C-alpha positions in Angstrom: -22.8 93.2 10.0 -26.5 95.1 10.9 -29.6 92.4 9.5 -31.8 95.4 11.8 -33.9 94.9 14.0 -37.4 92.0 14.0 -40.8 93.7 14.2 -43.6 92.3 16.0 -46.4 90.7 14.1 -49.1 93.1 14.2 -52.6 91.9 12.6 -53.6 94.5 10.6 -57.1 92.7 9.0 -58.6 90.1 11.4 -58.4 92.0 14.6 -60.5 95.1 13.7 -62.2 93.5 10.5 -63.2 89.9 10.7 -65.7 87.7 8.7 -69.0 89.3 10.8 -67.2 92.5 10.8 -67.1 93.0 7.0 -70.6 92.0 6.9 -72.1 94.0 9.0 -70.3 96.9 7.3 -71.7 95.3 4.1 -75.5 96.6 4.1 -75.2 96.6 0.1 -73.1 95.2 -2.0 -71.9 98.0 -4.5 -70.6 100.0 -1.5 -69.0 96.8 0.7 -67.2 96.1 -3.4 -65.9 99.4 -3.7 -64.8 99.9 -0.2 -63.4 96.6 0.5 -62.4 95.0 -2.5 -61.6 97.8 -4.1 -63.8 96.7 -7.5 -64.9 100.3 -8.5 -67.4 99.4 -11.7 -69.6 101.1 -13.8 -73.0 99.2 -14.9 -71.9 100.0 -18.7 -69.1 98.7 -18.2 -71.3 95.2 -17.4 -72.3 92.4 -19.3 -75.2 91.0 -17.7 -77.1 93.9 -16.4 -80.4 92.3 -16.8 -78.9 88.9 -15.6 -81.1 90.1 -11.9 -84.2 90.4 -14.0 -84.5 87.0 -14.0 -84.7 86.0 -10.9 -87.4 83.7 -10.0 -89.4 84.6 -6.2 -91.2 81.9 -4.8 -90.2 79.6 -7.0 -88.2 76.6 -4.7 -85.2 74.8 -6.6 -87.3 71.3 -5.9 -89.7 72.8 -7.0 -88.1 72.8 -10.1 -85.6 69.7 -9.8 -89.2 67.5 -9.6 -90.8 68.5 -13.1 -87.9 66.1 -14.8 -87.1 69.3 -17.6 -84.6 67.5 -20.1 -81.2 68.9 -18.9 -77.9 70.6 -20.6 -74.5 70.3 -18.0 -71.8 72.6 -19.0 -67.9 71.9 -17.1 -65.7 74.3 -16.9 -62.0 72.7 -16.8 -59.1 74.0 -15.3 -56.4 74.6 -16.9 -52.1 75.6 -14.7 -52.9 79.0 -14.8 -56.5 78.7 -13.3 -57.1 76.6 -11.0 -60.2 75.4 -10.0 -63.5 73.7 -11.5 -67.2 74.4 -12.2 -70.4 72.1 -13.4 -73.7 74.5 -14.1 -77.4 72.7 -14.8 -79.9 73.9 -17.6 -83.3 72.4 -17.7 -85.5 73.1 -20.5 -89.2 74.4 -20.5 -90.0 72.7 -23.8 -93.6 74.3 -23.9 -92.5 78.3 -23.4 -88.6 77.1 -24.3 -87.8 78.4 -20.5 -84.0 77.8 -19.6 -83.9 76.8 -16.1 -80.5 77.0 -13.4 -80.9 74.0 -11.7 -77.4 73.2 -10.6 -74.4 74.9 -9.6 -70.9 73.0 -7.5 -67.6 74.4 -7.9 -64.0 72.8 -6.8 -60.4 72.5 -6.9 -60.7 69.1 -7.8 -58.3 66.2 -9.5 -59.5 64.1 -12.7 -61.5 61.4 -10.6 -62.6 63.8 -7.7 -64.1 66.0 -11.2 -66.1 62.7 -12.5 -67.2 61.9 -9.1 -68.6 65.4 -8.8 -70.2 65.4 -11.9 -71.8 61.4 -11.5 -73.0 62.8 -8.4 -74.4 66.7 -9.4 -76.1 64.4 -12.3 -77.8 61.4 -10.3 -81.7 61.8 -10.9 -81.2 64.2 -13.2 -82.9 64.1 -16.8 -79.5 65.1 -18.3 -78.6 64.9 -22.3 -76.0 65.5 -22.8 -72.8 67.5 -20.9 -70.8 69.9 -23.0 -66.9 69.9 -21.5 -64.4 72.0 -22.7 -61.9 71.2 -25.0 -58.7 70.8 -23.7 -55.9 68.2 -22.7 -57.4 68.2 -19.1 -60.2 67.4 -21.5 -59.4 64.9 -22.6 -58.0 62.3 -19.6 -61.3 63.7 -17.5 -63.6 61.5 -20.6 -61.0 58.6 -20.6 -60.5 58.6 -17.1 -64.8 58.0 -17.0 -64.6 55.6 -19.6 -63.0 53.7 -18.2 -64.8 53.4 -15.4 -68.4 53.7 -17.3 -70.1 51.3 -14.8 -69.7 53.2 -12.0 -71.0 56.8 -14.3 -73.5 55.6 -16.8 -73.8 59.3 -18.0 -69.7 58.8 -20.0 -71.4 58.8 -23.2 -74.1 61.8 -23.4 -70.4 64.2 -23.2 -69.3 66.1 -25.6 -66.4 68.2 -26.5 -66.4 72.6 -26.7 -63.6 74.4 -28.4 -63.8 78.0 -27.8 -62.6 81.0 -29.9 -64.6 83.2 -32.5 -68.0 81.4 -30.8 -67.4 83.0 -27.7 -68.0 86.5 -29.4 -70.5 85.5 -31.7 -73.9 87.6 -31.1 -75.8 85.0 -31.5 -74.6 81.7 -30.1 -71.8 83.3 -28.2 -71.3 85.3 -25.0 -73.9 88.4 -26.1 -76.4 86.4 -27.0 -76.8 85.1 -23.1 -78.3 89.2 -22.0 -80.6 89.1 -25.4 -82.5 86.6 -23.6 -81.7 87.5 -19.6 -83.2 90.9 -21.2 -86.5 88.5 -22.8 -86.4 87.3 -19.7 -86.7 84.2 -21.0 -84.0 82.0 -17.9 -85.6 81.0 -14.8 -82.6 82.0 -11.9 -84.4 80.0 -8.1 -83.4 83.3 -6.3 -84.3 81.5 -3.2 -81.4 79.2 -2.9 -78.9 83.0 -2.6 -82.1 85.6 -1.8 -81.0 87.1 1.9 -77.3 85.8 1.7 -74.5 88.9 2.7 -72.4 90.2 0.4 -69.8 88.4 1.7 -71.3 84.3 1.3 -69.1 81.9 -0.8 -71.7 79.5 -1.3 -71.9 78.2 -4.5 -74.7 79.9 -6.0 -73.5 83.4 -5.0 -70.1 82.8 -6.5 -72.5 82.3 -10.1 -74.2 85.1 -9.5 -71.5 87.2 -8.8 -70.0 86.5 -11.6 -72.6 86.5 -13.6 -73.4 90.3 -12.3 -69.7 91.6 -12.0 -68.7 89.7 -15.6 -65.6 90.8 -16.9 -65.2 93.1 -14.6 -64.8 89.8 -11.5 -62.6 87.9 -10.3 -63.4 84.4 -11.9 -65.8 83.3 -14.0 -65.3 79.5 -14.4 -69.0 79.4 -13.7 -70.3 82.1 -15.9 -68.3 79.6 -19.1 -70.4 76.3 -17.8 -73.3 78.0 -18.1 -72.1 79.0 -21.9 -71.3 75.5 -22.5 -74.4 74.4 -20.7 -76.6 76.7 -23.0 -74.6 75.7 -25.9 -75.0 72.6 -25.5 -79.3 72.6 -25.0 -79.2 75.4 -28.5 -77.5 72.5 -30.3 -79.3 69.5 -29.5 -83.2 70.4 -27.5 -86.1 69.8 -28.6 -87.8 72.3 -30.8 -90.1 74.5 -29.3 -94.0 73.3 -28.8 -92.7 69.4 -27.7 -94.8 68.1 -25.2 -93.6 69.0 -21.7 -93.7 68.1 -18.5 -95.2 71.4 -17.2 -95.7 75.2 -17.6 -93.1 77.4 -16.6 -95.2 80.5 -17.4 -96.5 82.0 -14.7 -92.6 82.1 -12.7 -93.2 86.0 -10.4 -90.2 87.2 -11.9 -88.0 90.6 -10.5 
């Protein structure tokens, strides 16, 4: 029986399009996405067009974290069909009611690894509540954290959240986020990803890309974690006008 002739292996990508070459070709991200990621996105399709208006220039993450703002943490967990976890920290400036992005972390972790990553992310922070997506994996994560509460002192601050119709609510769901971005109600520490190449895969670029390209991006784990954190803030944060730790009202927004 004729089994055919085995053709030699011919590299069709890395020899001509290694990472360095692609970065040189990425004049701007929109061109890069269309030409090399096959992602043709029209501006009207994007749900968070005002995200970039909240970029804060000249503001360092360490400066923001030193203010000791009350923080709310969102955790988006993996599922059998969607591997990968995301943790996002959002602070609240009580005097102005600004939401302040203070941390983001992505990883494909087991339950114990997720708990450790959460502990590391929350260490030294003024965490008020941690809101976790309510699914079977979330239950095992909370059980594991509670069993190790000596090592994870934040376990009693975890609250479950069940997605559903809330996601589409114009005030409290994802559409409400765009209203806040449009009104420049968020402080995004742009220095964390400013000047990074379009192909950068760091956690900050990952979240920025998810928010700018939603719903046409490949993932939205970080966006969901951000939404969980913002939802926790809306539910349990003190009302505006309470004594805060500083005024963020003079930040340089783009």
